[in-house]
SERO-4910 file (N, C-alpha, C, O; in steps of 0.05 Angstrom, whole numbers):
BEGIN
 pado doro    nc1    nc2    nc3   cac1   cac2   cac3    cc1    cc2    cc3    oc1    oc2    oc3
  Val    A     17    -24      0      0      1      1     17     25     -2     13     44    -17
  Met    A     39     24     16     56     48     19     71     54     -7     75     77    -14
  Ser    A     79     32    -21     92     35    -45     72     46    -67     80     62    -84
  Gln    A     47     37    -66     27     48    -86     23     77    -80     20     93    -99
  Asp    A     21     84    -54     17    111    -46     39    129    -55     34    151    -64
  Ala    A     66    121    -53     88    133    -61     86    135    -91     92    158    -99
  Ser    A     80    117   -108     78    119   -136     57    139   -145     61    154   -164
  Ala    A     34    139   -132     15    160   -139     25    188   -133     21    207   -149
  Ala    A     38    192   -107     47    218   -102     70    227   -122     73    251   -128
  Leu    A     85    208   -132    106    216   -152     91    225   -180    100    243   -194
  Arg    A     70    212   -187     54    219   -210     42    248   -207     42    263   -226
  Asn    A     34    254   -184     22    280   -178     42    302   -177     36    324   -186
  Val    A     68    297   -167     89    314   -167     99    319   -194    105    342   -200
  Thr    A    101    299   -212    107    301   -239     89    317   -255     97    332   -273
  Leu    A     63    315   -250     42    330   -262     44    359   -257     40    376   -275
  Met    A     50    366   -231     56    394   -224     80    405   -237     81    429   -245
  Lys    A    101    390   -240    127    398   -251    122    403   -281    130    424   -292
  Thr    A    107    385   -293    103    387   -321     86    411   -328     92    425   -348
  Cys    A     66    417   -312     47    440   -319     60    466   -310     51    486   -321
  Leu    A     77    467   -293     89    491   -281    114    499   -295    118    522   -302
  Leu    A    132    480   -300    158    487   -308    161    486   -339    180    499   -349
  Val    A    142    472   -356    144    474   -384    127    498   -394    103    500   -388
  Lys    A    139    515   -409    126    541   -415    100    537   -431     79    549   -427
  Ser    A    104    516   -450     81    512   -468     56    498   -455     35    495   -467
  Met    A     62    489   -429     40    475   -413     25    491   -392      8    483   -377
  Arg    A     36    517   -392     25    536   -372     -1    549   -383     -3    574   -386
  Thr    A    -21    531   -389    -46    541   -397    -65    544   -373    -58    537   -350
  Val    A    -89    555   -377   -106    559   -355   -116    533   -343   -114    531   -319
  Pro    A   -125    513   -359   -133    487   -348   -111    474   -333   -117    462   -312
  Asn    A    -86    474   -342    -64    461   -331    -54    475   -304    -43    461   -287
  Leu    A    -58    500   -302    -53    513   -278    -72    504   -255    -65    500   -232
  Phe    A    -98    502   -263   -116    491   -245   -112    462   -238   -117    453   -216
  Leu    A   -104    447   -258    -98    418   -253    -73    417   -235    -72    398   -220
  Ser    A    -55    435   -235    -33    433   -217    -42    437   -189    -33    424   -170
  Ser    A    -61    455   -184    -72    459   -156    -87    434   -149    -85    425   -126
  Leu    A   -101    423   -167   -116    396   -160    -94    376   -152    -99    361   -133
  Ala    A    -71    374   -166    -52    354   -159    -41    359   -134    -35    340   -119
  Leu    A    -36    385   -126    -26    390    -98    -46    381    -76    -37    372    -55
  Gly    A    -72    385    -81    -90    374    -61    -92    344    -58    -95    333    -37
  Asp    A    -89    331    -82    -87    302    -83    -61    293    -69    -61    273    -54
  Leu    A    -41    307    -73    -15    299    -59    -17    301    -31     -8    284    -17
  Leu    A    -28    323    -22    -33    327      7    -49    305     19    -43    296     42
  Leu    A    -68    297      7    -85    276     14    -72    248     19    -77    233     38
  Leu    A    -56    244     -2    -41    218     -3    -20    214     15    -14    192     25
  Leu    A     -5    238     21     17    235     39      8    237     69     23    230     87
  Thr    A    -16    247     75    -23    251    103    -46    231    111    -43    214    128
  Cys    A    -68    236     97    -92    221    104    -93    191     98   -102    175    113
  Ala    A    -82    186     72    -82    157     63    -69    137     82    -81    116     89
  Pro    A    -42    143     92    -30    125    108    -44    121    135    -46     99    146
  Val    A    -56    144    146    -72    143    171    -95    124    170   -100    108    188
  Asp    A   -109    128    147   -132    109    142   -125     78    139   -139     59    147
  Ala    A   -101     77    126    -93     49    123    -83     36    150    -85     12    153
  Ser    A    -73     51    166    -63     40    192    -87     31    211    -83     16    230
  Arg    A   -112     41    204   -134     32    222   -139      1    219   -151    -11    237
  Tyr    A   -131    -10    197   -134    -37    193   -116    -54    212   -122    -77    219
  Leu    A    -94    -42    218    -75    -58    235    -82    -57    263    -77    -77    277
  Val    A    -93    -36    274    -98    -35    303   -127    -22    304   -136     -7    287
  Asp    A   -142    -28    326   -167    -19    331   -167     10    345   -186     25    342
  Gln    A   -146     17    359   -145     42    373   -133     63    354   -118     57    336
  Trp    A   -143     89    360   -131    112    345   -102    116    355    -98    118    379
  Leu    A    -82    118    336    -54    119    344    -40    147    340    -16    150    343
  Phe    A    -57    166    334    -47    192    326    -52    216    347    -46    240    341
  Gly    A    -63    208    370    -70    228    389    -90    248    384   -103    248    362
  Arg    A    -95    265    400   -116    286    397   -108    306    376   -125    315    360
  Val    A    -84    313    375    -75    332    353    -81    321    325    -91    334    307
  Gly    A    -72    293    324    -76    282    298   -105    277    291   -112    277    267
  Cys    A   -121    274    313   -153    271    307   -163    297    297   -183    297    283
  Lys    A   -150    320    302   -160    343    292   -147    353    265   -159    365    248
  Leu    A   -123    346    264   -108    353    238   -115    337    215   -120    349    193
  Ile    A   -117    310    216   -122    294    193   -148    297    182   -150    300    157
  Pro    A   -171    298    196   -196    305    183   -196    333    168   -208    337    147
  Phe    A   -182    352    183   -181    379    172   -167    379    143   -177    391    124
  Ile    A   -144    364    142   -130    363    117   -147    346     95   -148    353     71
  Gln    A   -159    327    104   -176    310     85   -199    328     73   -201    330     48
  Leu    A   -216    341     90   -236    359     81   -224    381     63   -236    388     43
  Thr    A   -203    392     69   -189    412     54   -184    403     26   -189    417      7
  Ser    A   -173    380     23   -165    367     -1   -191    362    -19   -192    367    -43
  Val    A   -210    352     -6   -235    347    -21   -246    373    -31   -255    375    -54
  Gly    A   -246    394    -14   -256    418    -23   -238    428    -46   -250    437    -66
  Val    A   -213    428    -45   -197    438    -68   -204    424    -92   -207    436   -113
  Ser    A   -208    396    -90   -215    379   -116   -241    388   -128   -243    394   -152
  Val    A   -261    390   -111   -288    394   -124   -290    425   -134   -302    431   -154
  Phe    A   -279    443   -118   -282    469   -125   -262    477   -149   -268    496   -165
  Thr    A   -241    463   -151   -223    468   -175   -236    456   -199   -233    467   -221
  Leu    A   -250    434   -197   -265    423   -221   -287    442   -228   -294    445   -251
  Thr    A   -299    454   -209   -321    476   -216   -307    498   -231   -317    508   -251
  Ala    A   -285    507   -221   -270    530   -234   -261    522   -261   -260    539   -278
  Leu    A   -254    499   -266   -246    486   -292   -267    488   -310   -264    498   -333
  Ser    A   -293    479   -300   -317    478   -317   -325    506   -326   -330    512   -350
  Ala    A   -324    525   -305   -329    553   -312   -309    564   -335   -317    578   -353
  Asp    A   -284    557   -332   -265    566   -352   -269    555   -380   -266    568   -400
  Arg    A   -277    527   -380   -285    515   -405   -310    528   -418   -313    529   -442
  Tyr    A   -328    537   -401   -352    550   -409   -345    577   -422   -355    584   -444
  Lys    A   -327    592   -407   -320    619   -420   -304    614   -446   -307    630   -464
  Ala    A   -288    594   -449   -272    590   -473   -289    581   -495   -283    588   -518
  Ile    A   -309    568   -491   -326    557   -513   -351    573   -518   -358    578   -541
  Val    A   -364    582   -499   -390    596   -502   -383    626   -506   -397    640   -521
  Lys    A   -362    636   -492   -357    667   -497   -328    672   -502   -314    684   -486
  Pro    A   -317    660   -528   -289    661   -534   -280    689   -538   -256    694   -538
  Leu    A   -298    708   -543   -290    735   -550   -282    751   -524   -272    774   -527
  Asp    A   -287    741   -501   -281    755   -476   -251    758   -472   -235    744   -485
  Leu    A   -243    776   -457   -214    778   -451   -201    755   -438   -213    743   -419
  Gln    A   -176    748   -448   -162    724   -438   -155    727   -409   -147    748   -400
  Thr    A   -157    707   -394   -149    708   -364   -121    706   -362   -109    688   -375
  Ser    A   -109    724   -346    -80    724   -342    -70    701   -324    -86    688   -312
  Thr    A    -45    697   -322    -33    676   -305    -37    687   -276    -43    671   -258
  Val    A    -33    710   -272    -37    723   -244    -66    718   -233    -70    710   -210
  Ser    A    -84    724   -251   -112    719   -244   -118    690   -238   -133    685   -219
  Ile    A   -107    669   -251   -112    643   -248   -100    636   -220   -113    622   -205
  Cys    A    -74    646   -214    -64    641   -188    -78    650   -166    -80    636   -146
  Val    A    -90    674   -169   -107    686   -147   -134    668   -145   -144    665   -123
  Arg    A   -145    659   -166   -168    642   -162   -162    616   -150   -178    605   -135
  Ala    A   -139    605   -156   -129    579   -143   -124    584   -113   -129    566    -97
  Ala    A   -113    608   -107   -107    612    -78   -135    617    -65   -138    607    -43
  Ala    A   -154    630    -77   -181    633    -65   -195    607    -61   -210    604    -41
  Ile    A   -192    587    -79   -204    561    -75   -190    547    -52   -204    534    -37
  Trp    A   -165    550    -47   -152    539    -24   -160    552      1   -163    539     22
  Leu    A   -163    578      0   -173    593     25   -202    584     33   -208    580     56
  Leu    A   -219    582     12   -247    573     18   -246    545     28   -260    539     47
  Ser    A   -230    528     17   -230    501     28   -220    498     56   -231    482     71
  Val    A   -199    512     63   -189    514     90   -210    524    109   -215    513    130
  Thr    A   -224    546     99   -244    557    118   -267    539    124   -278    540    146
  Leu    A   -276    523    103   -299    506    106   -289    482    123   -306    470    136
  Ala    A   -262    475    125   -254    451    140   -246    458    168   -239    441    184
  Ile    A   -247    484    174   -240    492    204   -259    480    222   -249    470    243
  Pro    A   -285    479    219   -304    465    239   -296    436    243   -301    425    264
  Glu    A   -283    424    225   -276    395    223   -253    395    246   -254    378    264
  Ala    A   -233    414    244   -212    414    265   -224    420    292   -215    409    312
  Val    A   -244    438    295   -253    447    320   -268    424    334   -264    419    358
  Phe    A   -287    410    317   -305    392    333   -294    363    331   -305    345    344
  Ser    A   -275    357    317   -264    329    316   -251    323    344   -238    341    355
  Asp    A   -253    299    354   -241    293    378   -243    263    383   -258    248    369
  Leu    A   -227    254    404   -226    226    411   -253    216    425   -261    229    445
  His    A   -266    196    418   -290    187    432   -287    156    438   -272    142    425
  Thr    A   -301    148    458   -303    118    465   -328    107    453   -350    117    459
  Tyr    A   -326     88    438   -350     75    425   -352     48    437   -333     36    446
  Thr    A   -378     36    436   -383      9    446   -400     -6    426   -421      4    417
  Thr    A   -390    -29    419   -405    -47    402   -426    -58    415   -424    -64    439
  Gly    A   -450    -64    401   -474    -72    414   -473   -102    424   -475   -107    447
  His    A   -469   -121    405   -472   -149    414   -448   -158    431   -451   -175    448
  Ala    A   -423   -148    426   -400   -159    439   -392   -143    465   -375   -152    481
  Asn    A   -404   -119    466   -401   -102    490   -371    -92    493   -362    -87    515
  Glu    A   -357    -90    471   -330    -82    471   -327    -53    467   -343    -41    453
  Thr    A   -308    -40    477   -305    -12    475   -278     -5    460   -258    -19    463
  Phe    A   -278     18    445   -253     23    432   -253     54    428   -274     67    426
  Val    A   -229     65    427   -224     95    424   -218    102    394   -199     92    383
  Thr    A   -234    118    383   -228    127    356   -234    158    353   -245    171    370
  Cys    A   -227    168    330   -231    196    322   -257    199    310   -264    186    289
  Gly    A   -274    217    324   -300    225    312   -304    253    305   -294    269    320
  Pro    A   -318    261    284   -320    289    274   -340    306    289   -344    329    281
  Tyr    A   -353    297    309   -374    314    322   -375    303    351   -366    281    357
  Pro    A   -388    320    369   -392    311    396   -411    288    395   -427    285    376
  Gln    A   -410    273    418   -429    249    425   -451    261    442   -454    255    465
  Ile    A   -469    279    428   -492    290    442   -515    287    423   -520    303    405
  Gly    A   -530    265    428   -552    260    410   -544    252    381   -521    248    375
  Asp    A   -566    251    365   -560    241    337   -565    264    317   -566    259    293
  Leu    A   -567    291    327   -571    311    308   -544    319    295   -543    324    271
  His    A   -523    321    311   -497    329    299   -490    313    278   -484    325    257
  Pro    A   -488    287    277   -480    271    257   -498    274    230   -489    273    208
  Lys    A   -523    278    236   -542    283    212   -535    310    198   -535    313    173
  Ile    A   -531    329    216   -526    356    205   -498    356    190   -495    368    169
  His    A   -479    343    200   -451    342    191   -450    328    163   -440    338    143
  Ser    A   -462    304    163   -463    287    139   -479    300    116   -471    300     93
  Thr    A   -502    311    124   -518    324    102   -504    350     90   -504    355     66
  Ala    A   -493    366    109   -479    391    100   -456    384     82   -451    397     61
  Ser    A   -442    363     91   -417    355     74   -426    345     49   -414    352     29
  Phe    A   -447    329     46   -458    318     21   -467    342      2   -462    342    -22
  Ile    A   -480    360     13   -491    384     -4   -466    402    -13   -463    408    -36
  Ile    A   -449    410      7   -429    429      0   -407    420    -17   -397    435    -35
  Phe    A   -399    394    -13   -374    383    -25   -383    364    -47   -365    352    -59
  Tyr    A   -408    359    -54   -415    341    -73   -436    352    -91   -432    357   -115
  Val    A   -462    354    -79   -486    360    -94   -483    387   -108   -484    389   -132
  Ala    A   -479    409    -91   -481    436   -103   -459    439   -124   -465    448   -145
  Pro    A   -434    433   -120   -414    435   -142   -420    420   -167   -417    431   -189
  Leu    A   -429    395   -164   -437    379   -188   -461    392   -201   -461    392   -226
  Leu    A   -479    404   -189   -503    416   -201   -491    441   -219   -497    444   -242
  Ile    A   -476    456   -207   -463    479   -220   -447    471   -245   -449    483   -266
  Ile    A   -432    449   -241   -416    438   -265   -437    427   -286   -432    430   -310
  Ser    A   -458    415   -278   -476    407   -298   -491    430   -315   -496    428   -339
  Val    A   -495    450   -301   -508    473   -315   -487    485   -335   -494    493   -357
  Tyr    A   -461    487   -327   -440    497   -346   -441    477   -372   -442    485   -395
  Tyr    A   -439    452   -366   -436    432   -387   -460    430   -406   -458    423   -429
  Val    A   -485    437   -394   -507    440   -412   -503    462   -433   -509    458   -457
  Phe    A   -493    486   -424   -489    508   -443   -465    501   -461   -466    508   -485
  Ile    A   -443    488   -451   -422    479   -467   -431    460   -488   -422    465   -510
  Ala    A   -446    440   -484   -456    423   -503   -473    437   -524   -470    432   -548
  Arg    A   -490    455   -515   -509    468   -535   -490    485   -554   -495    488   -578
  Ser    A   -468    497   -542   -451    514   -560   -436    499   -578   -432    508   -601
  Leu    A   -426    475   -570   -411    458   -587   -427    447   -610   -419    445   -633
  Ile    A   -451    439   -601   -468    427   -625   -475    449   -645   -476    444   -669
  Arg    A   -480    473   -635   -485    496   -653   -462    503   -671   -465    508   -695
  Ser    A   -438    503   -659   -414    508   -674   -406    487   -695   -395    493   -716
  Ser    A   -413    462   -688   -406    441   -706   -425    443   -732   -417    436   -755
  Lys    A   -450    451   -727   -466    455   -751   -460    478   -768   -466    479   -792
  Asp    A   -447    499   -754   -442    524   -770   -412    524   -779   -402    545   -786
  Leu    A   -397    500   -778   -370    501   -786   -368    506   -817   -383    495   -833
  Pro    A   -349    524   -824   -343    531   -852   -333    507   -867   -325    487   -855
  Gly    A   -334    510   -895   -323    486   -911   -292    488   -912   -279    498   -894
  Glu    A   -283    479   -933   -255    478   -937   -241    506   -940   -251    525   -952
  Gly    A   -218    506   -929   -206    533   -930   -206    546   -901   -192    566   -898
  His    A   -219    536   -882   -220    548   -856   -212    526   -834   -225    522   -814
  Gln    A   -187    513   -841   -179    492   -823   -172    502   -796   -174    487   -776
  His    A   -163    527   -793   -155    538   -769   -179    540   -750   -175    533   -726
  Ile    A   -203    548   -758   -226    549   -743   -235    521   -735   -244    517   -713
  Lys    A   -233    502   -751   -239    475   -747   -222    463   -725   -232    449   -707
  Lys    A   -197    470   -727   -176    459   -704   -184    472   -679   -181    459   -658
  Gln    A   -192    498   -678   -198    510   -653   -222    496   -641   -222    489   -617
  Val    A   -244    491   -658   -267    479   -647   -260    449   -634   -269    442   -613
  Leu    A   -244    436   -648   -236    411   -641   -219    409   -615   -222    392   -598
  Ser    A   -203    430   -614   -186    433   -589   -203    439   -565   -197    429   -544
  Arg    A   -225    457   -568   -243    463   -546   -257    439   -539   -259    432   -516
  Lys    A   -267    423   -559   -281    398   -552   -264    379   -534   -273    368   -514
  Arg    A   -238    377   -544   -221    358   -529   -216    368   -501   -218    352   -482
  Leu    A   -212    393   -497   -207    402   -469   -233    399   -452   -232    391   -429
  Ala    A   -255    405   -464   -281    402   -449   -285    373   -441   -292    367   -418
  Lys    A   -279    356   -461   -280    327   -455   -262    319   -431   -270    304   -413
  Thr    A   -237    329   -432   -217    322   -412   -228    332   -384   -227    317   -364
  Val    A   -239    356   -384   -248    366   -356   -273    349   -348   -276    342   -324
  Leu    A   -291    341   -368   -313    324   -359   -305    300   -350   -318    291   -331
  Val    A   -285    286   -360   -275    260   -348   -265    264   -322   -269    247   -305
  Phe    A   -250    288   -314   -242    291   -288   -267    294   -269   -265    284   -246
  Val    A   -289    306   -277   -310    311   -261   -323    285   -257   -330    278   -234
  Gly    A   -326    269   -279   -340    243   -275   -325    223   -256   -336    207   -242
  Leu    A   -298    226   -257   -282    209   -239   -286    218   -210   -286    200   -192
  Phe    A   -289    244   -204   -293    252   -177   -321    243   -167   -324    234   -145
  Ala    A   -342    246   -185   -368    239   -179   -371    209   -171   -383    203   -151
  Val    A   -360    194   -187   -361    164   -184   -346    156   -159   -355    139   -144
  Cys    A   -322    167   -156   -304    158   -134   -314    168   -108   -310    153    -89
  Trp    A   -326    191   -103   -333    201    -78   -362    197    -71   -369    201    -48
  Leu    A   -380    189    -88   -407    183    -81   -411    161    -62   -427    166    -43
  Pro    A   -399    138    -65   -401    117    -46   -394    124    -18   -407    116      1
  Ser    A   -372    141    -15   -364    149     11   -384    167     24   -388    164     49
  His    A   -397    185     10   -417    202     22   -442    184     30   -453    187     51
  Val    A   -449    168     11   -474    148     18   -468    134     44   -484    135     62
  Ile    A   -446    121     45   -438    105     71   -441    125     96   -453    118    116
  Tyr    A   -428    149     93   -429    167    114   -456    176    123   -461    177    147
  Leu    A   -474    181    105   -501    188    109   -517    166    123   -533    171    140
  Tyr    A   -512    142    115   -523    118    124   -514    114    155   -531    107    172
  Arg    A   -492    117    162   -481    115    188   -493    138    205   -501    134    228
  Ser    A   -494    162    194   -502    186    209   -532    183    218   -541    191    240
  Tyr    A   -547    171    198   -577    168    203   -583    141    220   -606    135    227
  His    A   -561    127    225   -566    104    243   -544    104    265   -531     84    270
  Tyr    A   -541    128    278   -521    134    295   -523    119    321   -503    113    333
  Asp    A   -547    111    328   -549     95    354   -543     65    350   -546     50    369
  Gln    A   -535     57    325   -528     30    319   -500     28    307   -492     45    291
  Val    A   -486      7    315   -460      3    303   -462    -23    284   -463    -46    293
  Asp    A   -462    -16    261   -467    -38    239   -440    -56    236   -421    -46    224
  Thr    A   -438    -80    247   -416    -96    246   -418   -117    225   -401   -135    224
  Ser    A   -438   -116    206   -442   -136    187   -420   -137    165   -407   -117    160
  Leu    A   -417   -160    153   -397   -161    131   -402   -146    108   -384   -136     95
  Gly    A   -429   -143    102   -436   -126     79   -429    -95     82   -420    -82     63
  His    A   -433    -86    105   -428    -59    112   -397    -55    115   -388    -33    108
  Phe    A   -381    -75    123   -351    -73    122   -342    -72     94   -326    -54     87
  Ile    A   -351    -88     76   -342    -90     49   -349    -64     34   -333    -52     19
  Ala    A   -373    -55     40   -382    -29     29   -364     -4     37   -360     15     21
  Ser    A   -356     -6     62   -341     17     74   -313     17     60   -303     37     51
  Val    A   -300     -9     59   -276    -10     48   -276     -1     17   -257     13      8
  Ser    A   -295     -9      3   -297     -5    -26   -300     25    -29   -290     38    -47
  Ala    A   -315     37    -10   -318     67    -13   -292     83     -7   -287    103    -20
  Arg    A   -278     74     11   -252     87     19   -233     84     -5   -220    102    -14
  Ile    A   -232     59    -15   -212     54    -38   -220     72    -62   -203     84    -74
  Leu    A   -246     74    -68   -252     93    -91   -245    122    -85   -235    136   -102
  Ala    A   -250    130    -59   -245    158    -53   -216    165    -56   -211    186    -68
  Phe    A   -196    147    -46   -170    153    -49   -159    149    -75   -139    162    -83
  Thr    A   -173    131    -89   -165    125   -116   -167    149   -135   -153    152   -155
  Asn    A   -188    166   -127   -193    189   -144   -166    208   -144   -161    221   -164
  Ser    A   -151    209   -122   -127    224   -118   -104    213   -134    -83    225   -138
  Cys    A   -108    188   -144    -87    174   -159    -89    172   -186    -69    172   -199
  Val    A   -113    171   -197   -118    168   -224   -118    193   -242   -115    191   -267
  Asn    A   -119    216   -230   -120    241   -246    -99    245   -266   -104    252   -289
  Pro    A    -72    241   -256    -49    243   -274    -52    222   -296    -47    228   -319
  Phe    A    -59    198   -288    -62    175   -309    -80    182   -330    -75    178   -354
  Ala    A   -105    194   -322   -126    201   -341   -115    223   -359   -120    222   -384
  Leu    A   -101    243   -350    -91    265   -368    -69    253   -384    -66    263   -406
  Tyr    A    -53    234   -375    -34    223   -392    -45    211   -416    -34    213   -438
  Leu    A    -69    195   -411    -79    182   -434    -94    200   -454    -95    194   -478
  Met    A   -105    222   -444   -121    239   -459   -107    263   -474   -118    274   -493
  Ser    A    -82    268   -464    -67    290   -476    -41    280   -487    -24    271   -472
  Lys    A    -36    281   -513    -10    274   -523     11    293   -517     34    285   -512
  Ser    A      4    321   -516     25    339   -508     35    334   -479     59    335   -473
  Phe    A     15    329   -461     22    323   -432     39    299   -430     60    298   -417
  Ser    A     29    279   -444     44    254   -441     73    255   -450     91    242   -439
  Lys    A     78    271   -470    104    275   -483    122    288   -461    144    279   -455
  His    A    112    309   -451    127    327   -428    128    309   -404    149    308   -392
  Phe    A    109    295   -397    108    276   -372    131    256   -376    145    253   -357
  Asn    A    136    244   -397    154    224   -401    181    237   -398    199    225   -385
  Arg    A    185    262   -410    209    275   -406    216    284   -378    240    284   -371
  Gln    A    197    291   -363    203    299   -336    211    274   -321    229    277   -304
  Leu    A    200    251   -324    208    226   -310    235    218   -316    251    210   -299
  Leu    A    241    222   -345    268    214   -352    290    231   -339    313    222   -334
  Trp    A    282    256   -335    302    274   -323    308    269   -295    329    278   -285
  Cys    A    290    255   -281    293    245   -254    315    225   -251    325    221   -229
  Arg    A    323    211   -273    345    191   -271    370    204   -276    372    222   -292
  Pro    A    390    196   -262    418    208   -265    429    203   -294    428    182   -305
  Gln    A    440    226   -305    449    223   -333    471    204   -338    473    192   -359
  Gln    A    488    200   -317    510    181   -320    498    154   -321    509    138   -337
  Arg    A    478    146   -306    467    122   -307    454    115   -333    455     93   -343
  Gln    A    441    137   -344    428    131   -371    449    125   -390    445    107   -406
  Arg    A    473    140   -390    494    136   -411    505    107   -409    509     93   -428
  Ser    A    509    100   -382    522     72   -379    501     51   -387    509     30   -399
  Gln    A    477     54   -383    459     33   -392    456     32   -421    454     10   -432
  Ser    A    456     57   -436    455     56   -464    481     45   -477    479     35   -500
  Ser    A    504     47   -464    526     40   -475    531      8   -473    545     -4   -490
  Arg    A    517     -4   -451    518    -32   -446    499    -47   -462    505    -69   -471
  Ser    A    475    -37   -468    455    -49   -480    447    -34   -508    436    -11   -508
  Thr    A    453    -48   -529    446    -36   -554    421    -46   -563    412    -35   -584
  Asn    A    407    -64   -552    383    -75   -559    358    -63   -548    335    -71   -555
  Ile    A    361    -45   -530    338    -30   -517    332     -5   -534    349     13   -536
  Thr    A    310     -4   -546    300     20   -561    293     42   -545    288     38   -521
  Ser    A    290     67   -557    280     90   -541    252     86   -532    244     94   -510
  Gly    A    237     74   -549    208     67   -543    207     49   -517    190     54   -499
  Gln    A    224     29   -516    223     10   -494    232     26   -468    222     21   -447
  Met    A    250     45   -470    260     62   -447    237     78   -436    235     80   -411
  Tyr    A    220     88   -454    197    103   -444    179     85   -429    168     92   -408
  Gly    A    176     62   -440    157     42   -428    166     35   -399    150     33   -380
  Leu    A    193     32   -396    206     25   -371    202     46   -352    199     41   -329
  Ser    A    202     71   -361    200     94   -344    172    101   -334    168    111   -312
  Ile    A    152     95   -352    124    101   -342    110     73   -337    103     57   -354
  Arg    A    106     70   -311     87     45   -303     67     54   -283     74     64   -262
  Tyr    A     45     49   -289     24     57   -272     11     34   -257      5     14   -270
  His    A      8     36   -232     -2     15   -215    -30     22   -205    -34     46   -200
  Ser    A    -48      6   -201    -73     11   -188    -67     20   -158    -54      4   -144
  Asp    A    -77     42   -147    -73     51   -121    -96     44   -103   -118     54   -107
  Ile    A    -91     26    -83   -113     17    -66   -103     24    -37    -82     17    -27
  Ile    A   -122     41    -26   -116     51      2   -139     41     18   -162     47     12
  Ile    A   -131     24     40   -153     12     57   -160     32     81   -144     45     94
  His    A   -185     31     85   -195     50    106   -215     36    123   -231     20    113
  Arg    A   -215     40    149   -236     29    166   -246     52    184   -230     63    200
  Gln    A   -272     59    182   -281     81    200   -301     71    219   -323     62    211
  Asn    A   -295     73    244   -312     63    265   -333     86    275   -349     81    293
***
């Protein structure tokens, strides 16, 4: 698990390097994707190992400070992901539906990305304030255990408010806004495809195709987020509305594990998806990974082996593994 976590972190770091250091890749969508990758990296390096450790021991190992800090970081990362995707959809709407508007500067994009982080941190502050260590008792075995809970153990109103608010703020509302943007984008693309000029206007055709491709890429990222985080929200809502019961059934356990696997997988697959969908990004991504290898080692390997082609070298450098992070939430 830790090796897969490190592999996913490396891919997100390489994504950020590619989008920020390569001048031709410093586009508006790629700058937002760099912010998204930073949020994913934060989640993978802090929250994922903590969640995986819960399978090894029943007790919470990270103290009261960790109980407040880890949920805060996780919710911040989720906020950065979904709000960045919303901003990306708004940018695609502006580029496709209103292409004649003034171009957005790099400084403006950085300010927007910083505002997204500030909003996410602000919304996650209650998580740090109310999260604390609590003692729970299982019903049939009458066993007690200490774990980290996101709200006080005072009635069942707090968990209902917490789960419902999280579901609306970090899932339903952003996806509804994104859906509205994409309805207008789809209408504009359909209209523009019908009004395309004939031969002799290849530049306009290429622009339309490029906009379609970018809109499709953003839509894939949105779809991945929606699919990966929905089970986690559903499981949390189920637990919150059955707060007086501790479901120890095998079905609930499998559903919880699957939901956490999907949630953390979302932070791993974004670079992979962009690599498959963008030839320009994949080319620079390969180059960034190759630069990570010592030049002397590359020369010695090339001198020793004349049978390895450049295509094989790329294949050896880019290996993607499925990232599975195990989580158990009591």
